[in-house]
Steps between C-alpha positions, in 0.01 A plus 500: 500500500667462842527125442670557164752744653578250777556226243732722297704591809523131592610419145782754509623374839497133398653557157774720643570242768591243237849649480607274787496210251732661247838339458828624355628235262854570385538199273521647152522279193634567152254617233222528755211745537498630855168426675490835682501869402823445302309278256251769398515584128703188435337298226690192385762393754822695432772350282852536640795284402678574830473211745506464877444123499707315760284194554134411530314781672137487614305820546177464699261789450134574512223754514194580709215735414185611678222731378225696663204537262227763507315459168137539395329357191170546317323415174166552327327291764365233266735250665565595863859509618630355822566737788862591570654724764836614631749264660828314447555250221685173538873556555700346214851356517770373261812291553787540251800274456776630273807283462834563328578151370807574290681794346230658284224253596221596739171343610185678619198344672198686638239348730176675593465431872162671517290656224145610443423192288695246707547544876737201488855518352560405138780556252458785252793389281872517448778502245870459425678810370821444306733793430819299443581156362814455708333211686531302173844622400686808622468784251246315281336751260609780734485765224135411441400441861617843616183628328276192534274364775307173496203425727337157526223391735136496598504874530334837454501585131677821399212642299493880514655727762191553716560173687825642639297770682208282614433355843588131510301384801702635797779650285336841462795732551559550125140614444449869584125437517293233673309342212652354184368585154137419420610245237788347692735307271677239710554129457746230606576237237776249427739650249826668415605856411821622340610865539759702313584845644760736361551878515146558623327275248301201621374199308325193639339191350331227698273201483270341757249216502216749557373317811464618857413160648733236363358166387562225245128414479368551147180687427210388280704594192787277609733791580661574835534871419667739263784746508550872541757725335635809678715781371618839626698774331602822667745772594593601854767763563609738774573794271647717774486539878145632485334327206421134430282377214365154426265381228403137442257305287391148596312215334321196642347260249356151535413235252240261631468504878233313693466802729646850499650641818670827407239715677364250753804323643557717807408260780585759765197714419395862478568761767139624487317241705134407428426800278211461252400157632135400499303489821485148639784374280667199661813523285782741567602662172865537593562705182234759588553835332693351206398402149607195299385478135333168421733386223513126434763276340729774364604857571732765363593779741729795439614745769701820459651665809676839507688601814664837561668614819627855538645582841214402737228486234388170348268427210400141427247402235323190371336457161369148448293318241378143542309310233370148459194285455222517759311184586133490401230232498509460125713347227694822449710706735487879494822697492539735792733791569587662833708815539657631818663837565666614821717793602684561827662825609705505821724738686754353742664733751683513829863442593491140374185544288318336786175685424286505187165620372334413174202391298400236251217492247404164347234418241395171338277487193387154390283339237506151634180303529267310267295815437808705413400732782730792576590542866723759665665517841692803620692549821671800660749456785670767708771375731783594733773303670763523772804272521554483873815301421609347171311184605178655633246693293176663611250582223168681479268504201167634385344293220193557283392239243200508262335239274311576178315266265474207740193309613428328830688602813734728301221700330578869559736377770769689684710478813715759675667580826831489686762233559801485731778247452816409690765310307813331629752338270849372567 
């Protein structure tokens, strides 16, 4: 017990000491989501026809995050679990380059400098965002473009609203908790998205090639891949000084795809390190604590997200249904369905709303394997946060997750305990 208290004290001192690395970056760009506290509860990047462009401008930003983990796990005992204790996880880091290239044209590029899955740097993805066509001809389609945004790149798909509140490797300041959802929808694919926003209404259609790792090599069927269709429809309005409401529905659908990545493309990894891993396992399951349904070749996913903010209170919800064919060792595939439900309730307070407390409950119910077995995972999280400055966030969380219907290492499995996290973003 004394050792655990010493470790917790050390964690608080080290995490608090990270504030010496925070930087104040005053380079603001047009139609840009701020990477610090100002970007919280921003979903799609804002659309504003006003311009400050006076030449090419490069904004260098980044993020750094470090956690202290004190979790315990157990199962039925049929398959022993590896021993875990309390200590620091690998510090993660991002590097962001955002460039104003022309009036109404911006580029974004994110590189993971360090992540759980890759200690070496690698590019997450990037895109061009076009809000004006003046670079082609001044005033071209200006009546249309005042409501329209075009994004093109190898980029994070805009499926659902939950990905705007998730931790993206070291960029964790938007997430009021430490873990992402159990079924974490996130993928980066080559594609394009077109947005139309007017008087609170939002519409988006997009297409991608449905591939995380790009290649022209054809598979056994002679195809190099398939395509994915994305769509979003919603309403987002600040009704008065105290009340904002947002409701969106999103669709992600593939035709044939050699491999599906919607729930398994996060190469940064889970925040709950080594939980529910078998004893003696030589592989590091960097997505530990998450669940990815085993759909093959095609998938249809629908997500509905309500968001309500009244004064300091926030309610954010996720209702998701994913369906597709599951791969089996037979001539026929079996259709599988996975449902996810999540609700978050937060209260932000303080002079600049620099404190918050809240909770999240998340449940996944899936019928996914060749025996049509029903499995359930539920997770409860209770968290609190303190913005020491708009660039520095300290978080604390208690998490409890349970598995039902699984065999092997997850049979009657559960993990629980405390996490601390320090996040810097600028």
